[in-house]
C-alpha distance (Angstrom), angle and dihedral (degrees) to the residues before:
residue distance angle dihedral
X1 . . .
X2 3.81 . .
X3 3.80 88.9 .
X4 3.79 92.1 52.6
X5 3.81 90.3 47.9
X6 3.80 91.0 49.7
X7 3.79 90.7 49.2
X8 3.80 92.2 49.4
X9 3.81 90.8 49.0
X10 3.79 89.5 49.1
X11 3.80 90.3 51.0
X12 3.79 91.3 51.9
X13 3.80 90.4 50.7
X14 3.79 92.0 48.1
X15 3.79 93.0 47.9
X16 3.79 90.3 55.5
X17 3.80 91.5 55.0
X18 3.79 127.4 80.4
X19 3.78 105.1 -76.9
X20 3.75 94.8 -159.5
X21 3.80 96.0 92.3
X22 3.78 121.9 92.2
X23 3.81 89.9 -136.8
X24 3.80 92.8 57.6
X25 3.80 91.8 48.7
X26 3.81 91.1 48.5
X27 3.82 91.1 49.8
X28 3.79 91.4 49.4
X29 3.81 89.5 52.1
X30 3.81 91.3 51.3
X31 3.80 91.5 49.2
X32 3.79 91.0 49.2
X33 3.80 89.9 53.4
X34 3.83 91.4 48.2
X35 3.80 91.3 51.8
X36 3.80 90.9 51.5
X37 3.81 90.2 50.0
X38 3.81 91.2 47.9
X39 3.78 92.7 50.3
X40 3.80 90.6 48.5
X41 3.83 93.0 57.6
X42 3.75 106.6 128.9
X43 3.82 109.1 149.4
X44 3.79 129.0 57.1
X45 3.79 127.3 179.3
X46 3.81 116.8 -145.0
X47 3.82 111.8 -159.0
X48 3.79 113.4 -156.4
X49 3.78 130.9 -172.5
X50 3.80 124.0 -105.0
X51 3.81 92.5 -162.9
X52 3.81 117.5 107.9
X53 3.83 107.9 168.3
X54 3.81 120.4 86.9
X55 3.79 96.3 -139.4
X56 3.79 111.5 -79.5
X57 3.82 94.5 -37.5
X58 3.79 94.6 105.5
X59 3.81 88.4 -122.4
X60 3.78 125.3 120.9
X61 3.79 127.5 -121.5
X62 3.78 139.4 168.3
X63 3.77 132.9 138.6
X64 3.81 121.8 -18.5
X65 3.83 111.2 -113.4
X66 3.83 96.8 -141.0
X67 3.80 92.2 49.4
X68 3.79 89.1 54.1
X69 3.80 102.2 35.6
X70 3.80 101.8 49.4
X71 3.83 96.9 52.7
X72 3.81 90.9 37.5
X73 3.80 94.3 56.1
X74 3.79 93.4 39.3
X75 3.80 90.4 57.5
X76 3.79 96.7 36.2
X77 3.80 91.7 51.9
X78 3.81 88.8 54.0
X79 3.81 91.0 55.0
X80 3.80 96.8 -104.2
X81 3.79 113.9 151.5
X82 3.80 110.5 -125.2
X83 3.79 126.8 -161.9
X84 3.80 120.9 -167.6
X85 3.80 121.0 -145.7
X86 3.80 135.8 172.3
X87 3.81 134.6 177.1
X88 3.81 95.2 -100.2
X89 3.80 99.2 24.7
X90 3.77 122.3 -132.8
X91 3.79 124.3 71.1
X92 3.80 114.8 -6.4
X93 3.80 116.7 -144.0
X94 3.78 119.9 -105.1
X95 3.78 120.3 -142.0
X96 3.82 101.1 -113.4
X97 3.81 91.6 -145.8
X98 3.80 89.9 62.4
X99 3.79 88.7 66.7
X100 3.80 93.0 56.7
X101 3.81 120.5 121.0
X102 3.82 93.2 -109.3
X103 3.81 91.0 58.8
X104 3.80 100.0 50.4
X105 3.79 118.0 124.1
X106 3.79 132.2 162.6
X107 3.81 87.7 -91.4
X108 3.81 94.7 52.7
X109 3.80 91.6 46.0
X110 3.80 89.5 51.0
X111 3.81 90.0 46.9
X112 3.80 93.0 50.6
X113 3.82 91.3 50.9
X114 3.80 95.9 42.3
X115 3.81 109.0 99.5
X116 3.82 90.8 178.7
X117 3.80 93.8 61.4
X118 3.81 91.0 43.7
X119 3.82 88.1 57.2
X120 3.81 93.2 45.7
X121 3.81 91.0 48.0
X122 3.79 91.3 53.3
X123 3.81 89.1 61.8
X124 3.82 107.7 45.1
X125 3.77 112.5 160.9
X126 3.79 121.5 -115.9
X127 3.77 112.7 -93.2
X128 3.80 91.7 -133.1
X129 3.83 89.8 65.0
X130 3.82 94.9 55.6
X131 3.79 120.4 109.8
X132 3.80 111.8 -157.0
X133 3.82 90.9 -148.8
X134 3.81 89.6 67.3
X135 3.81 92.6 65.9
X136 3.76 137.9 62.4
X137 3.80 95.1 -155.4
X138 3.78 142.9 6.1
X139 3.79 128.7 -142.2
X140 3.81 131.5 -169.6
X141 3.82 114.5 -158.4
X142 3.78 112.0 -146.1
X143 3.76 134.8 -118.2
X144 3.79 133.8 113.9
X145 3.81 95.6 -80.4
X146 3.83 95.4 74.5
X147 3.80 89.6 59.9
X148 3.79 89.7 67.8
X149 3.78 105.2 39.7
X150 3.81 113.3 11.7
X151 3.80 95.5 46.7
X152 3.80 90.0 63.4
X153 3.80 103.3 23.8
X154 3.82 108.4 121.8
X155 3.82 92.1 -145.6
X156 3.81 92.3 50.3
X157 3.79 91.6 48.4
X158 3.81 91.8 48.2
X159 3.82 90.9 51.0
X160 3.78 92.5 51.0
X161 3.79 91.0 48.2
X162 3.82 92.1 47.6
X163 3.81 92.2 50.2
X164 3.79 90.5 47.5
X165 3.81 91.2 51.8
X166 3.79 89.6 48.0
X167 3.81 93.6 57.6
X168 3.80 98.6 39.7
């Protein structure tokens, strides 16, 4: 949404300038194309951690529920198709602290009561099978787990690089 807002602001600025220059007209065309692409966004890849141990502390970690649930439901409720992936596939670990009473929000409550998402989460696809071209955007929910596996996972790094190349 920030990108769409930035594009709209840019269009307003361009429309207030002298439209007689070729450069201005070319920029307006590019912005128009970017808006169409933004509005056509239909598929987002969520990349979740597969790491569950908080270093050598004996404590468990994983992804943080709120950092997954809020963006997930925001996009899902807008009709965006979401695919979940993780380095090893299957069910990604959840940081148990993120389910504590002090961290409950409407999104986490919805998540905890949503049997559909629990089923989908249990079957994340393996990151190595993901093709960046199949998605319009990528999202990494937070937590401590990603620090151990996703930060150094060759497939995760390649996806980030491919998405970066796609938008530049």
